[in-house]
N, C-alpha and C positions, 0 to 999 in steps of 0.2 A: 828850360825844362825845370820842373819842380821836383826836388828830392826830399822825401820824408821817410819816417820810420813809424812802425806800429802795426796795427791790424790791417789786413788787406781791405781794399775798397770793393764794395758791391754796388756802387751807385751808377755804374755805366752799362747796365744790362740793356737798357732801352735807348742808348745814345747812338747817334749817327757818328761813327768813328771816321777820322781822316787818316788813313794809313799812308805813311810816307816810307822812304827808303830806310831810314833809321828804325822805324817800327818793324819792317820786314826782317831786319837783322836780329832783333831781340825778341820779337813776338811772332809766332807762327800764325798766319791768317787762317781762319777756319774755312774748310771746304764746304761751301753752302750747297752745292749740287754734286754729291759724290757720284762716281760712275756706277753703272747699272749692276755689274756683277759684284763690285766691291760693296755696294750698299746691301745687297742680299746676303753676302757672306757675313758682314758685320752684324746684321740682325740675327742670323741663325746662330753664329758662334757665341753671341752674348746671352743666348737663352740657356743659361747653365742649369736651370731647374725647369721641370715640366710644370705647366700651369696648375695641374691638380695638386702639386705639393703645397700650394698656398692653403689648402684646406686642412692640412695637418697641424696639430698643435705643437709637436716637437720634431724638428728635423735636424737640429743641431745639439751636440753635447757641449755644454758650457760648464767648465770647472774653474771656479775662482775662489780665492781666499778671502774675498771681501765682496759679498753680494750687494751691499748698499752702494759702494763706490761704482760698481759695474752698472747698476740701475741708474745711478746719477749721471754717468757718462753717456749712456744710451737713451736717456729719457727724452732728449730733445734733439735727435738726429733729423736733419731736414732732408727728406727724400721726396720723390714724386708723390708718394701716397702717405696719408696720415695713418700711422700704425700705433698700436697700443701695447703690444707685447714685445719683449726683447727678441723673440724668435722671428717675428714679422719684420722688425726693424733691421735685423742682420740680413734677412733674406733680400730686402729691397736694397740695402747698402751694397751687398755683393753684386747684384745685378747692375747697379749704377757704377760701381768701380770697374766691373768688367767692360762696360761700354766705353768708358774713358780709356782704359788700357788698350783696347782694340783699336780705338780711333787715334790715340796720341802716344801710346806706349807708357803713359804715366797717369796718375790721378792724385789730386791734392785736396785735402780738407783742412779746415782751420777751426780751432776751438775758441769760442767766445764765452765770456762770462757775462751773464745778464742778471738783472734783478727782476724777480717775479712780483706779483701783486702784494705778497707778504713781505717784500723787501728782503728776500733771501737770495743768496747767490745760487745761480743755476747755470748749467753747462748747455751750450748750443753748438752743435757740430754741423757746419755747412760746407758744401762743395765749392771749390775754386775752379775757375776756367784754366785748364792745364796749359793752354797755348799762351797764357799771359804770365806764367811763373817760370823762372829759371834759377839755377843754383850756381853760385860762384864762390870758391874758397869756403865751402860748407855753410854759406849764407844764402838765404832764400830772398829773392827779389820779385816784385810784381811790376810789370811794365804796362802802363796805361797810355795809349795813344791820345792825341788830341780828339776831342769829340764835342758835339753839339747836342744838348738835351732839349728836345721839343716839349714844351709845356702848353697845355690848352688853357690854363687859367692865368698865365703870366708870360713874360717875355722869355725867349729862348736863352739858355745858359751855355756859355762857352767854358770848357774845361781845358787847361793846358796839358801838354804831355807831362807824365809823372812817373817817377821811379820810386817805389816804396821798398824799403828794407824790412822784411817781416821778422817777427819773433820766432825763432826756430823751435822754441818750446811748444808753441801752439800749432805747429804744422804737422799734419799727418800725411805721409807720402807713401804711395804705392807704385811699384814698378812692374813692368812686364817681365816674366822669366826669360832669361837669355835664349833658351832653346826655342821657345814659342816666338819670341821676337824675330829671330833669324828666319824661322819657318814662314811667318807671315810676311816678312819683308820680301823674301824670294817669290812667294805666291802673288802678292799684290802688285809687284812690278809687271808680271805677265798679265794679270787681270786688267791693269790700266791700259796696256797695249791692245788687248782684245776688245775692250770697250771703245777705245779710240777708233778702231777699224771695223767695228761690228757691222755697220750698215754701208760700208764702202763698196759692197758688191754691185750696188746700183750704178757705180761709176763705170762699170764695164759694159753697160748697155750702149750699143752704137746709137749715134744721133740720127733721128729721123729727118729726112730732107724731103723737098718737094719731089725730086726724082725718085727717091726710094723711101716712101712713107712707112714701110714695114721692113726695116733692115734685119738681116739674120745675124744672130749672135752665136759665137762658138765657145763662149765662156761657159764652163761647167759649174753651175752654182752648187750642185750636190758635193763636188769636191771641195769647194770653198767652205761650205757648212761643216763637212766632215773634218777638214783641217782645223777649223776653229774649235770643234768639239774635242778633238784629241789633244789640242793645245791646252784646253781647259782642264782635261783629266790629268795631264802630265803636271800642270802647275799646281793642282790641288792634291797631288798624290800623298804628300806628307801630312797635310791637314785632314784629309779624308772627306772634304766637302764634295757633295754630288752636284753642285751647281743648280739644285732644284730641278734636275732632270730625272723624272720618274718613269718615263715611257719610252726610253731609248731601246731599240732592238739590238743594239751593239753590246749591251751589257747583260750579264747573267745574274741570277740571284746570289750566287757565290761572291761575285764582284761587289754587288751592292752591300752585302752583309759585312765583308771585310772593310769596305769604306766606312760603313756606319760605326763599326767598332772603333776604328782609328779616330773618327771624328769625335765620338763620345769620350775616348781616352784623353784627347787633347783638351776637351771641355772640362773634364773632371780634374785633370792636372792643374788647369788654371783655377778652378774652384778651390781646390785644396791649398794652392799657393796663396790665393787671396785670403783664405781663412787663417793661414799661418802668419801672413803679414799683419792682418787685422789683430790677431792675438798679441803679436809683438808690439804693435803700435799702441794698443789700448793699455798694455802692461806698462809701457814707457810713460804714457801720459798719466796713468793712474798713480804712479810713484810720486808725482808732484803733489798729490793730495793725501796719500797714505803710503808710508815707506814699506817696501816689501810687497806691494800690490802686484798680483799676477792673475792672468786669465788665459785659459786655453779653450779655443773654439774649434770644433771639428764636426764633420758630417756624421750623422747617425748611421748605424749599420743598415738601416732600412733603405738608405739611398744607394744608388749604383756606386761602385768603387772601381778604381783603376786596376787593383789587384785581381778582381773577379773578371774584368774585361780581358786582362792578359790571359787568364786561364781559359776564358771562353774563345779567344782567338786561336789558342793552341788546339782546343777540342774541335773547332770548326775546320782547321787544316787537316785534322785526323779523321774528319767526318764522324765525330762522336756526338755532335749536336746538330739539330735541324735548324732551318732558317727561322722558323717561328719562335724558337727559344731565344735566338739572338735578338730578333726584333722586339719581342716582348720585354726582354731585360733592358735593352737600350732605351725603350720608351716607357720604362717602368714609372708608374705614377708615384 
């Protein structure tokens, strides 16, 4: 095994990795085909902002004592989309961090220093695969399994197993809030079981034989489906997720609105927590280039807030607001 130090490696994105027992201990293997309900929940919960918010010019309040350092730090953040303004960069960054936190419970970024065309130093911030990073004694390590890189214009390259010790000053780490982490852990255990047995009702069909080609079954499939549905509702009670069930006759509008408020509150709590962590990490990194640098990023008052949702939930319980007002606010553009 090769042991090195320095910047993290990005060369193995398209390699064919050879995962062994040692790799499974130090590096979590990615779930290539997530379960049905888990995949839907991850997609829904990661949508912290309504798509129409992308049309706004200012959705974040940014207060910094050095605007030049802030622009320098965020000028070359590598996300899925090519953005030009700081507002759009932060928006995409939060969405990307949220997806990593929901999937792995953590998110890692690394700061690179690159030379531009004018031979000036510039900052580049890129995401790291969280299932390849671990921390030991306040040191960050990147674990890279053996892999084979397939090349169309030359022979295949073999890379040995590698352990890299990373420079902590260049690492930006985000973690899932403890309350949400415990909530998702309890929910996802049940979702995994439901997905595992989702289609097992077919196993209760009696086997047709030559003597009895149309056997009678006494298995009540409606009870099976109802049991699964109630198990889903109980598992998602804390998160407020509706399982994308919009036409069930077993639920009332009052039930749906309470669930919607709870789901949005959890989303907004995660959003605000990510913004707080982002402000703290950028302030820490910025101090390496300008002493006393600080930045505070928060959501504008035009966006939905946890405080107002708390107030809305109380009013709904007292029948002081209608369902339309709740729905309009929760889906506020």
